[in-house]
VOGU-3710 file (C-alpha; in Angstrom, 3 decimals, decimal comma):
1> mapestiakp> 0,613/0,273/-0,510  1,405/3,649/-1,131  2,241/5,850/1,630  -0,103/8,713/2,197  1,707/11,888/1,020  0,780/15,290/3,206  1,745/18,782/2,125  2,721/20,657/4,538  0,643/23,828/5,444  2,138/25,529/8,386
11> rapqdapdsa> -0,290/26,789/11,130  1,118/29,321/13,471  0,397/28,317/17,288  -2,664/29,223/18,657  -0,362/32,341/21,337  1,781/33,129/18,684  1,164/36,916/17,312  0,663/36,539/13,107  3,542/38,182/12,450  5,443/35,177/14,210
21> prqperpypg> 7,024/32,657/11,810  4,528/29,862/11,775  5,298/26,321/12,694  4,999/23,587/9,762  2,647/20,557/10,994  5,683/17,951/11,252  7,375/16,140/14,212  10,324/18,594/12,892  10,361/22,067/12,238  12,112/21,379/8,560
31> alvvvegidg> 10,829/21,307/5,098  11,286/18,548/2,126  11,109/19,503/-1,231  11,781/16,749/-4,004  11,859/16,287/-7,552  11,040/13,693/-9,539  11,275/12,227/-13,302  13,024/10,390/-16,228  16,414/11,222/-16,934  15,625/14,284/-19,343
41> sgkstqlyll> 12,735/15,304/-17,839  14,659/19,220/-16,833  14,173/18,101/-13,142  17,860/18,621/-12,250  18,273/22,368/-13,907  14,456/23,362/-12,480  15,562/22,373/-8,652  19,345/24,300/-9,300  17,419/27,352/-10,217  15,262/27,528/-7,190
51> krwleiggyr> 17,961/26,508/-5,023  20,176/29,079/-6,074  16,740/31,198/-5,878  16,523/30,522/-2,363  20,355/31,125/-1,114  20,354/34,536/-2,474  17,618/34,927/-0,128  19,088/34,036/2,322  16,936/31,273/2,932  18,500/28,137/5,543
61> ihftewnssp> 18,697/25,247/2,721  19,988/22,280/2,333  20,671/20,217/-1,120  21,358/16,189/-1,233  21,372/14,042/-4,585  20,729/10,417/-5,340  23,041/7,648/-4,657  25,804/10,687/-3,290  26,744/9,114/0,156  30,421/8,515/0,453
71> lvksatkrgk> 30,170/5,762/2,854  28,768/3,867/-0,204  30,036/5,084/-3,378  32,870/3,156/-3,928  31,163/-0,381/-3,739  28,885/1,090/-5,873  31,330/1,974/-8,790  33,455/-1,563/-8,058  29,752/-3,415/-8,624  28,674/-1,753/-11,563
81> rrklltpttf> 32,751/-1,438/-13,516  32,586/-5,667/-12,580  28,544/-5,839/-13,228  28,585/-7,606/-10,341  25,027/-6,022/-9,840  21,729/-7,940/-10,187  18,308/-6,003/-9,741  18,059/-6,728/-6,035  21,630/-5,833/-4,809  21,796/-2,563/-6,626
91> smihaadfad> 18,571/-1,794/-4,666  19,676/-2,540/-1,538  23,188/-0,369/-2,214  20,781/2,668/-3,152  19,029/1,825/-0,387  22,263/1,966/1,901  23,112/4,561/0,122  19,581/6,493/1,078  20,071/5,760/4,492  23,043/6,789/5,214
101> rcerqifpll> 22,275/10,409/3,776  19,394/10,094/5,837  20,483/9,793/9,273  23,339/12,144/8,011  21,940/15,241/6,021  18,892/14,798/5,707  16,989/13,870/9,634  18,950/15,966/11,194  18,765/18,745/8,588  14,837/18,751/9,383
111> qggylvladr> 15,041/18,543/12,823  16,948/21,866/12,517  14,931/23,449/10,726  16,163/23,596/7,407  14,363/23,704/4,037  15,899/20,193/2,103  16,274/19,742/-1,179  15,521/16,777/-2,597  17,079/16,023/-6,743  15,670/11,907/-6,842
121> yiytafarda> 14,171/10,471/-3,915  12,687/7,348/-2,815  10,831/7,149/-5,687  13,228/6,725/-7,979  13,685/3,571/-6,405  10,589/2,854/-6,952  10,371/3,104/-10,642  13,624/1,953/-11,566  14,117/-0,899/-8,967  10,451/-2,152/-10,235
131> srgcspqwlr> 11,549/-1,763/-13,707  14,226/-4,253/-13,040  11,831/-6,609/-11,593  11,276/-5,670/-7,636  8,754/-5,979/-5,432  7,082/-3,132/-5,205  5,370/-3,850/-2,230  9,445/-4,568/-0,708  10,307/-1,471/-2,198  7,824/0,501/-0,032
141> nlysfapipd> 9,243/-1,424/3,082  12,974/-1,026/2,519  11,993/2,225/2,526  9,266/3,131/5,022  11,466/5,163/7,187  12,142/8,308/5,027  9,999/11,367/5,841  7,275/11,843/3,444  8,253/15,045/1,133  6,368/18,322/1,643
151> itfyfraple> 5,883/18,405/-2,163  7,130/16,042/-4,932  7,695/17,894/-8,063  7,136/15,320/-10,919  8,655/16,589/-13,741  6,791/14,795/-16,944  8,640/15,057/-20,298  7,495/12,870/-23,615  9,784/9,777/-24,009  11,270/11,345/-27,640
161> ialnrilggr> 12,111/14,460/-25,852  14,012/13,488/-22,931  15,909/10,960/-24,843  16,957/13,267/-27,501  18,128/15,570/-24,565  20,089/12,741/-22,752  21,280/11,445/-26,044  22,650/15,069/-27,429  24,916/15,947/-24,338  25,479/12,155/-23,890
171> pelkhyeagm> 28,856/10,457/-25,595  28,230/6,841/-24,170  25,223/5,162/-22,604  26,895/3,329/-19,373  25,517/-0,445/-18,552  23,505/-0,362/-15,953  22,127/3,603/-17,160  21,193/1,859/-20,230  19,388/-0,656/-18,829  21,388/-3,289/-20,399
181> dlglsfdrte> 21,203/-5,468/-17,394  17,936/-6,613/-18,295  19,008/-7,919/-21,358  16,062/-5,416/-23,794  18,030/-5,080/-26,695  22,032/-5,127/-27,675  21,712/-2,115/-28,601  22,843/0,783/-26,049  20,624/3,088/-27,317  17,076/1,211/-28,432
191> sfrifqgmil> 18,089/-0,626/-24,487  17,941/2,895/-22,951  15,093/3,898/-24,725  12,705/0,766/-23,491  14,329/0,973/-19,540  13,574/4,703/-19,679  9,478/3,728/-20,679  9,287/1,293/-18,293  10,393/3,734/-16,120  8,325/6,662/-17,512
201> dqydqmtatd> 5,240/4,286/-16,329  6,359/3,313/-12,872  5,980/7,352/-12,497  2,949/7,833/-14,418  1,089/4,916/-11,528  3,240/7,080/-8,668  1,242/9,806/-9,590  -2,085/9,935/-7,705  -1,109/7,423/-5,251  1,706/9,710/-4,067
211> nfvlmdgtvp> 0,378/13,064/-4,375  2,897/14,244/-6,875  3,007/17,575/-8,156  2,890/17,209/-11,840  5,054/19,818/-14,337  5,177/19,771/-17,894  8,411/19,120/-18,748  8,543/20,963/-22,067  7,523/24,470/-20,988  10,674/26,542/-21,388
221> vnelqqqmre> 12,411/26,798/-18,197  11,889/30,453/-17,360  7,967/30,022/-17,500  8,703/26,319/-15,440  10,800/27,871/-13,043  8,088/30,725/-11,810  5,308/28,020/-11,918  7,646/25,461/-9,436  8,870/29,191/-7,058  4,612/30,107/-7,108
231> lvqeridlqw> 3,934/26,786/-5,588  6,415/26,406/-2,622  5,809/29,426/-1,681  2,115/28,759/-1,723  2,121/25,440/0,058  5,167/26,133/2,519  6,374/29,440/4,432  9,178/30,387/3,909  9,331/32,750/6,854  10,227/29,984/8,900
241> fapdsag> 13,198/29,261/6,962  14,292/33,585/6,708  17,564/33,781/7,917  16,195/36,412/10,170  14,235/33,338/12,092  15,533/31,358/14,575  13,867/28,396/13,074
//
């Protein structure tokens, strides 16, 4: 069963003046904003622009990205280089990476009153690993410790547009990136196309169950960024993360 997602609609304590920063309806004072989507959907560009906008405003933020824990990175690289990773081991390595980042970064910073921005989150595992044949229920249980995001932006671009963006700027697709471990095609580009289509289907299925905010990945970058900023301002009280707020 998919976990229920709740959007943080911060509210002021009853005895607080109207001008006081409002505490989010969370067991922690921070908030979590996530971007998801297939490769080439534009999500990383948009999160980077949002991050820079918030940084310029002086807000308390922290950025984290998928598969970036230094504790796990060497094992992941070795397994990929030697092509040793089965779908299950691949999934569990990424889960270990995520758990390490959760314990060392995400949880402490949410407790410390930071706005955490995540480039890919648990939904990446749900989409990719399910496409590799892992049980969706098993994956949900594996990541059940993860905080539910306040906003999950799902950047959706048609498959061909996303593929052209990736293939146009990538000299060569990597083995696992292209889904070559699945035996979808002997041709690496075709395998990548099929694999990304499978992942896109998984994301589409999660749109309603996980309360994704659907973003049109074909909209011009500046317009899409404006939409993203407006939604963040609407759903999260940025005053709580302002430099003059105690947090």
